[in-house]
Structure formats: C-alpha cells, structure tokens
N, C-alpha and C positions, 0 to 999 in steps of 0.2 A: 504494500500500500504506500502511496506517496507520503513523504514526510510533510508535516504541517508547514505552512508558510513561514512560521517563526524560525525554522531551521535555516532559512535563506536570509540574506545572501551569503555566499561563500566566495572568497576572493583570494587571489595570490598575485605575486609580482613576477613578471617575465623580464629576464635580463635583456639588455639592448643588443640582441643578436638574432639573426634569422635561424641560427642553429638551435635556439631555444623554442622555436615554434612547434616542432613535433611533440615535445613534452607538454606544452600548453594545451595542444589539441587533446592529448591523452587525459590530462587532468580534467578538462571540461567534460569529456565523455564519462569518465569515472564518477564525477560529481553527479551527473544526470542519473547514472545508475544508482548511486548512493541515495538519491532522492526518491528512489523507487520507480523511476520511469523506465518502462520497457520499450526500448527502441529496436526496430528491425534493422537489418544490415544496411539497407539503403539509406534510412534516415540517420543511422549512426555515421555513415560516410558523409552525408550532407552536413551533419553537425561538425565533423572533423574539418571538412572543406571550408565551411563558413568561418569557423574559429581560426583556422590557419590563415585565411585571407585577411581577416580584420586584424589579427595580431601581427602578421607579417607587414601589413601596411603601416601599422603603428611603429614598430621597431625600425623599419626601413626608412621611413620618412622623418622620424624624430631622432634616430640614433640614440634613443634614451629608453629606459625601462618603462613598462606600462603595467597597469593593474587590470587583471581580468576578473570579472565578477560573474558568478553563475547563480541564477535565482529561478525558483519555481513560483509562478504567479497564481497558480490555481487552475490555469487554463493553458498557459504557455511556458516554455522554457526560454528564459531571457539571458543572453550573454552580453555583457558590456565590457568594452575595452576603453580605459581612461588613459590618456597620454597628455604630454605637456604642450602639444601643438594647438594653437588657438584656431587654426584654419579648419573649417568643417570639411568633411570628405564628400565627394560627389563623383559619380562615374565620369571617367575621361573618355575622349574620343580616340581610341587606339586605332592605328592604321593596320592594314592587313599584315604587314611584315614586322610590326612592333612585337617585342618579346614580353612586354608588360602592358598594364593598363586595362585589363579585362576583369580583374578580380571583383570589383564592385558590381559589375553586370551579373556575375555569378551569384553574389550575395542577393541582388535584387530578384533574380530568377528563383532561388531556392528558399529564401527566408519567407515566413509568413508576413513579416513586417520588419523594417530596418530603418535606421536613421543615424544622424549625427547631431549632437547638440553641444553648445558651449557649456563649460563649467569652470569653476575656479582654477582647477589644475591646468586646464587647456580645453580639451574636448572629450566627449564620450561618444564612441561609436558603438551601436548596439544592433542586435538582431534578435528576433523571436521565432520560435517554432511552435506551432499549435500542437497541443497534446490533449486530444479528447479522452475522457474517461472511458474505460472498458466496462462491460457489463459484469465482470467478475469482481469488481471492487478495487482492482489495481489499475494503474494507468498504463495503457498500452498504446504504442505509436507504431503505425505501419506507414510505408511510403504512400499508400493510397489515401491515408487520412491526412497527409501533409498538404497544407494549403499551398498551391503553386504561387505564385507571385514571388601514487603520489602521496602526498601528505594531505591529511584532512584538517589541518589547522586553519581555522577561519580567521580572516582579517576583516575587521569592521570597515565597511565602505559606505560613504554617503555619495551624494551626487558628484562631488568632486573631492577626492582625497587631497588634503592640503600637503600631506607628506606621503611619500611612497617608500615603504620599507622593502628592502631587498631580501629575498629569500630564494633558495634554489627552486627552479621550476621542476 
C-alpha cells in the first residue's frame, strides 16, 4: 500500500557531474518503490529517462550540485530538481544533426505534466507521472495508464532550499 503523504518528500543532493546521473535515476526509482508504487517496466524506464534528462540538464548547464526531491501527491509521483540557475528551462529548437537539445521534448512527451518555476535557490524543474489506484488497494502503474503528454535518509526540502548539503548520490 502506498505510504501516506506525510512520508514525502524525500530529497538528496546530486554532485555536479553527469557521471552522477545514473545513481540519481536509480534513487528516484527506488524511492517510488519504497512509497509502495508498483511501476511496470515501461513506466519505470520512463521515470528513469525523465529523471536523467532533468538532472543531466541541471548539472550540465549549472556545473553545480542540484537537489532532487521525490514526492507522492496522492495521485501523482512528482520529481523536482532544484538548481542555482535562475533561467527557466524550455524546449530548444534542435537541428537534425545536433547531438543535444531534445531532452525536454522527451520530458514533454512522457510526463503527465512538467514545468519550471523560479525559487530562491534559482529554479525548480519538475515533472509528474499519474499513478491511478488499483482495485487491490495498492497503487499500480502500467504504461497504458500513463497519461501521454541508495540511502533512505530524507533531506527536508521547501520550494527553494537556501542551502544545498552535499551527500553521495
């Protein structure tokens, strides 16, 4: 059964390196499972991809650590990445031969909802995945239900963490 909303959010710091992205993806998936969410393979892969894109954007463009927060809202799994850059993210116009610039189009296509908003630390980029309750009393997510469009130490996170504590991803 999903854990109550009070157990959320869970947050951790990602070091300023793209090499830290795979561990961040794994921690987000692990947290979703610890919340009692049952994700099918396709939706788990979507969660990994979305997390990877948003975290990689953050550490690549800021060259600074970011804070990843994972929270169950009662209907959706919400992942937020807070970083020090005050410029809000938006999809770019990648050319056919460009090697980058398509990540946010993937986020837009796979997330139920996503966005970027200013906060005291800089900005928060977030995405949500819909998680409808199953009839057995547990929360089950399959790809067909998806709306188209580590350590378990919790770190308190508000809209904008004024200080980012470093810990191993």
